[in-house]
C-alpha positions as CSV (number, residue, x, y, z in Angstrom):
1,M,0.0,0.0,0.0
2,T,1.6,3.2,-1.2
3,L,-1.0,5.8,0.0
4,P,-0.3,8.2,2.9
5,L,-1.2,6.7,6.2
6,P,-3.6,6.9,7.8
7,P,-6.1,7.6,4.9
8,R,-9.1,9.9,5.7
9,E,-11.7,7.3,5.0
10,I,-12.5,3.9,3.3
11,R,-15.0,4.1,0.4
12,I,-17.4,1.3,-0.6
13,R,-19.5,0.9,-3.7
14,R,-23.3,1.0,-3.3
15,R,-23.9,-2.6,-4.3
16,A,-21.2,-3.9,-1.9
17,V,-22.7,-2.1,1.1
18,D,-26.2,-3.3,0.1
19,K,-24.9,-6.9,0.1
20,L,-23.2,-6.4,3.5
21,L,-26.4,-5.1,5.1
22,L,-28.4,-7.9,3.6
23,Y,-26.0,-10.6,4.7
24,A,-26.3,-9.3,8.3
25,E,-30.1,-8.7,8.2
26,R,-31.2,-11.9,6.6
27,C,-29.0,-14.3,8.7
28,P,-30.0,-14.7,12.4
29,V,-26.5,-15.8,13.5
30,E,-23.0,-14.5,12.9
31,I,-21.5,-15.0,9.4
32,G,-18.5,-13.6,7.6
33,G,-16.6,-13.4,4.4
34,L,-14.1,-11.6,2.3
35,G,-14.1,-8.8,-0.3
36,S,-12.0,-7.0,-2.9
37,V,-10.5,-3.5,-2.7
38,E,-8.9,-1.2,-5.2
39,E,-6.4,1.5,-4.6
40,D,-6.7,4.8,-6.6
41,G,-5.9,8.4,-6.3
42,E,-8.6,9.0,-3.7
43,G,-7.6,6.1,-1.4
44,L,-9.1,2.6,-0.9
45,L,-12.4,1.5,-2.5
46,I,-14.2,-1.6,-1.6
47,T,-15.6,-3.0,-4.8
48,D,-17.3,-6.2,-3.8
49,L,-18.0,-8.6,-1.0
50,F,-18.2,-12.4,-0.9
51,L,-19.8,-14.9,1.4
52,L,-17.7,-18.1,1.9
53,S,-18.9,-21.5,3.0
54,Q,-18.8,-21.7,6.7
55,K,-20.1,-23.3,9.9
56,V,-21.9,-21.0,12.3
57,S,-23.4,-21.1,15.8
58,A,-25.3,-18.6,17.8
59,S,-22.1,-16.7,18.6
60,D,-19.3,-18.1,16.4
61,T,-18.4,-18.6,12.7
62,E,-15.8,-20.8,11.2
63,L,-14.8,-20.2,7.6
64,D,-14.1,-23.2,5.3
65,A,-10.4,-23.2,4.2
66,D,-11.3,-25.0,1.0
67,A,-13.9,-22.4,0.3
68,L,-11.3,-19.7,0.8
69,F,-9.0,-21.2,-1.8
70,E,-11.9,-21.8,-4.1
71,C,-12.8,-18.1,-3.9
72,L,-9.2,-17.0,-4.7
73,G,-9.1,-19.5,-7.6
74,R,-12.3,-18.0,-9.0
75,V,-10.8,-14.5,-8.8
76,V,-7.8,-15.7,-10.8
77,A,-10.0,-17.6,-13.3
78,E,-12.1,-14.4,-13.9
79,G,-8.9,-12.4,-14.6
80,G,-8.8,-10.7,-11.2
81,D,-5.9,-10.1,-8.9
82,V,-5.7,-12.2,-5.8
83,A,-3.8,-9.3,-4.1
84,S,-7.1,-7.3,-4.4
85,V,-8.8,-9.6,-1.8
86,R,-8.0,-7.4,1.2
87,V,-11.4,-7.1,3.0
88,W,-12.5,-9.3,5.8
89,W,-16.1,-8.7,7.0
90,H,-18.0,-10.2,9.9
91,S,-21.6,-9.9,11.2
92,H,-22.3,-9.7,14.9
93,A,-26.0,-10.5,14.3
94,D,-28.0,-8.7,17.1
95,M,-25.0,-7.9,19.3
96,D,-23.3,-4.6,19.7
97,L,-20.4,-3.5,17.4
98,I,-17.3,-4.1,19.4
99,W,-14.1,-5.7,18.0
100,S,-13.8,-8.9,20.0
101,Q,-10.5,-10.6,20.8
102,T,-11.4,-13.3,18.3
103,D,-12.0,-10.6,15.6
104,C,-8.7,-9.0,16.3
105,A,-6.9,-12.4,16.3
106,T,-8.5,-13.2,13.0
107,I,-7.4,-9.9,11.4
108,G,-3.9,-10.4,12.8
109,S,-3.6,-13.8,11.2
110,L,-4.5,-12.6,7.6
111,P,-1.6,-12.6,5.1
112,G,-0.5,-9.5,3.2
113,D,0.6,-5.9,3.9
114,F,-2.8,-4.6,4.9
115,W,-6.5,-5.5,5.4
116,V,-9.7,-3.6,5.6
117,A,-12.1,-5.0,8.2
118,L,-15.8,-4.4,8.4
119,L,-18.0,-5.3,11.4
120,V,-21.8,-5.1,10.9
121,N,-25.0,-6.0,12.8
122,R,-28.7,-6.4,12.1
123,R,-29.4,-2.9,13.2
124,R,-27.5,-1.7,10.2
125,G,-24.5,-0.4,12.2
126,I,-21.1,-0.7,10.6
127,L,-17.6,-0.3,11.9
128,C,-14.6,0.0,9.6
129,R,-10.9,-0.3,10.4
130,L,-7.6,-0.5,8.5
131,D,-4.8,-2.7,9.7
132,A,-1.3,-2.2,8.1
133,F,1.3,-4.9,8.8
134,A,4.4,-3.4,7.1
135,P,6.7,-1.9,7.9
136,H,5.1,-2.3,11.3
137,R,1.6,-3.1,12.7
138,Q,-0.8,-0.1,12.8
139,T,-4.6,0.0,13.2
140,W,-6.9,2.9,12.4
141,E,-10.7,3.2,12.9
142,L,-12.0,5.0,9.8
143,P,-15.3,6.4,8.4
144,L,-16.9,4.1,5.8
145,V,-18.2,6.3,2.9
146,E,-20.7,4.9,0.3
147,V,-19.8,5.9,-3.2
148,V,-23.0,6.3,-5.3
149,D,-21.5,5.5,-8.7
150,E,-24.2,3.2,-9.9
151,E,-28.0,2.9,-9.9
152,R,-29.4,0.8,-7.1
153,G,-30.7,-2.4,-8.7
154,D,-33.9,-4.4,-7.9
155,P,-33.8,-4.8,-4.0
156,E,-36.1,-7.8,-4.1
157,A,-33.9,-9.6,-6.7
158,L,-30.8,-8.8,-4.6
159,Q,-32.4,-10.1,-1.4
160,A,-33.5,-13.3,-3.2
161,A,-29.9,-13.9,-4.4
162,I,-28.5,-13.2,-0.9
163,D,-31.0,-15.6,0.6
164,R,-30.0,-18.4,-1.8
165,E,-26.4,-17.8,-1.1
166,I,-26.8,-17.9,2.6
167,L,-28.8,-21.2,2.5
168,E,-26.3,-22.7,0.1
169,K,-23.1,-21.8,2.0
170,V,-24.0,-21.4,5.7
171,R,-24.3,-24.5,7.9
172,A,-25.8,-23.8,11.3
173,Y,-25.2,-25.9,14.4
174,V,-25.6,-25.9,18.2
175,V,-22.9,-26.8,20.6
176,V,-24.0,-29.1,23.4
177,Q,-22.0,-30.3,26.4
178,D,-23.2,-33.8,27.1
179,V,-23.8,-34.7,30.8
180,I,-22.8,-38.1,32.0
181,G,-23.3,-40.0,35.2
182,S,-25.8,-39.7,38.1
183,E,-24.0,-36.6,39.4
184,G,-24.4,-34.7,36.1
185,I,-20.7,-34.5,35.3
186,A,-20.0,-32.6,32.1
187,G,-18.6,-34.8,29.3
188,T,-18.0,-34.6,25.6
189,I,-18.8,-31.4,23.7
190,A,-20.8,-32.2,20.6
191,E,-22.0,-30.2,17.6
192,Y,-25.5,-30.8,16.2
193,P,-26.6,-29.4,12.9
194,V,-29.8,-27.4,12.9
195,P,-31.9,-25.9,10.1
196,L,-31.1,-22.3,9.3
197,T,-34.2,-20.1,9.1
198,L,-33.8,-16.7,7.5
199,E,-35.2,-13.6,9.1
200,P,-38.5,-12.2,8.0
201,T,-38.2,-9.4,5.5
202,R,-37.8,-6.0,7.2
203,S,-39.0,-2.6,6.1
204,R,-36.8,-1.0,3.4
205,H,-36.8,2.4,5.1
206,D,-33.3,3.3,5.9
207,P,-33.1,4.3,9.6
208,G,-29.5,5.6,9.2
209,D,-26.3,3.7,9.8
210,A,-22.6,4.3,10.1
211,R,-22.0,5.1,6.5
212,E,-21.6,8.5,5.0
213,R,-22.4,9.1,1.3
214,K,-20.8,11.0,-1.5
């Protein structure tokens, strides 16, 4: 990354932010994925977001390593640059927007010189941060600015596509600690798959969120 640090803001295309909010709103549990970013004369621009195959519980999400490599392979096959995949996003479902220790550890484990991270919840709140790893580790909380450079498409069609993607790629489960013996001693921790039910459609009125627009 050659831009002056820290930048004033991180920009995001309209369709990308629409996808981010729908991923969070439609799925009742935490989910996450990656995204692509471009560097231009104005700074960093998030161009798209992707949902990866993953296992999720009420408060945890585990990305599928094979799905990650499949995503990167698809970027290459479509003529894209793997180095552009520098966005990690994560939904906190109905919880408050606070970077957890797990979030920070995940960001710190990502390869490359820098990553943009987005944290979103079902109340349409968004946090944005930039982590640079070279020449040394630095982190900045930055405004996320929506770039209105395209017409908003059919919202119902986009929601239908997001719903299909969530149901195809997200596997939900519950974690149960089995109890054994007459004294109720905790035993093996087991995972049980459960059906994933998407949230009812919400009103399309925008109550305001963490984005700015330009």
